[in-house]
N, C-alpha and C positions, 0 to 999 in steps of 0.2 A: 393741320396735324390731326390724326385720329388715334384714339385710344384703342381702336379695334384692329389696326393694322390692315385695313382693307382699301387703302388708297389705290385707285386705278380699277377696282372691281365694282364698287358701288358708290353712288354719290353720297358724300358725307354732308350732313346738314346740321345746323345748330338747333337744339331742341331745349325748350325751357322745362325744367324738372323741379320737383320737390321730393326730397328724400327724408324719410322718418326713421330714426334709430330709437333705441329705448330712452335716450336722453336728449337728442338733438333733432332739430328740423333744419335741413340745409336746402336752400333754394338757389338756383342759378341756371347755367347753361352747360349742356354737354354737346359733344360733336359725335354723331353716329350715323351709320348708313341704314340702321334699322328703323322700321316704321311701326313696330308694335312694342308696347311698353315692357312686357315681360321678356321679349326677345333681346332687348337692350342689355339687361342684366345677365340673362342666361348665356349670351354669346361673348361676354366680356372676357378677354384672354388674360387678364391679370387680377390680382386680389384687391385692387383699388380702382375706383372710378374717379375721374377728375371732373370737378364742377368748377367752371369758370364764372367769374363775376359773382361769387358766392356770398350769400348772407347766411350766417350760422346763428340759430336761436337755441339757447339752452332752455329747456322746459322749466327747470327750477328757477331760473333767473327771470323768466318772462320778458326779457328784453333782447332785442336783436343786436348782434355784434355789427360793427361796420362792415361794409362789403370788402371782400378780399379778392385779389386777382384770381386766385384759384385755391381750391381745397381738395385734398385727397380723402375719400371716404372709403373705409374698408367695406367690401361687399359682404363680408361675413356679419357685419353689424347692421346691415340694412334690413328693416322690417317691411317697409312699404316704399314704393316709388310711384309718383304721379307724373305723368307727362300729358297735360290737358290737351295739347294741340294734336296729339296722335289719335287717329280714328281707330286704328287696330284692325282694319279690314284685311282679310286674307285674300290672296288671289283666287279666282274661281277654281282653277285646277288644283289648288291646295286645300280647298275647303272640305271639311269633314262635317257631316250633318250632326248637330249637337242639340241637346235639350238643356233647359235651365234647371239648376238646383239651388236652393237657398242655403247659404253658408254663413255661420257666425264664427269668427276666429278671435280668440282672446290671446293677445300677445302684449302683456303689460309694457307700457302704460296704455296701449291702444286696444280698441275693440273694433272689429270690422264686421259689418252686417251687410251682405250683398249677394250677388248671384255668381256662381261658378257654372261654366258650361261644359257638360260632359258628353262624350259620344253617345248617340242614341243606342239603347240596349245595355248601357253600362249602369252600374249602381252609382248613385249620387256621390258617395264617399270616394269612389275611384278617381273622380276628378281632382281630388286633393292628395290622396295617398299613393296612388299607383301611377304616377307620372315620373319621368326621369328628371324633368326640370326642377331646379330649386325654387324658382319664382313662377307663379301662375297668375293669370289675369283674373280679376274680379270686376264685375260691372255693377252699376247702380248701387254704389257702396255708401253706407252711412258710416263714417269714421268718427269715433267718439273716444273720450278719455275722461274717466271719473276724476283722476288726479289732476288733469289739465284741461278744463272745459273750453279753453280758448282754441284747442285743436279741433273741436267738433265741426264737422262739415259733411256735405254730400259731394260725392265724386263720381263722375260717369264711368271711369275705368282706371284701374291701377294694377300694379304688380305687387304681389305679396309673397314674402318668404314663408312658405307653408310649414317648413320644418321648425320654425321658431314659435309656432302657435302652441300655447300651453293647453288650451281647450278648444276643440272644434265641434260644432254641431252642423250636420249636413243632412238635408232632407230633400226628397224628390219634389219637383214642381216649382212654381213661381214663389218668390219670397212672400211671406206672411209676417209682417212686422207688427210690433205691439200696437202701434197707432192704427193699423188696419183692423185688428181685432176689436179695439176700443170703438171704432166707428160702427162695426157690426152689431154692437150691443144696443145702439140707439134705435 
């Protein structure tokens, strides 16, 4: 069964995911034909995504709920989705030459510090503001939470709901994180 209604058109595969909302982390498996993390959410034909064999963690309780057979998560509440096993490589004929831009998105209780890739010749901020998709990929991300330090981690690629960011900082070029500038002082 596929939540995407694409049986017969593309091979549907099981993908391990972690979804972060403002209050919960939901981990489990989805079934999708898509191979890029942002595409999974942007192409979802319904308002909910089904997570099979799901574990739901309430940030405030700091304890995992037992696994459930499936959980429905409202796409409108998703801030971030991680699908660690997806490489996200575009087909060569679909590839657009892009340049990296450093981005920090604050979407309480999460802060994302990573790289957004924008078409060459575009302004860095256009990679977040002037795209049609609700979810955009970020790479080399440092996910952190002042309120919930147990969420802090480094993630190679994730999909972020850009319109839920309360504050965005976007600059041209490769990321320059606080730890990088501290090292330059020595």
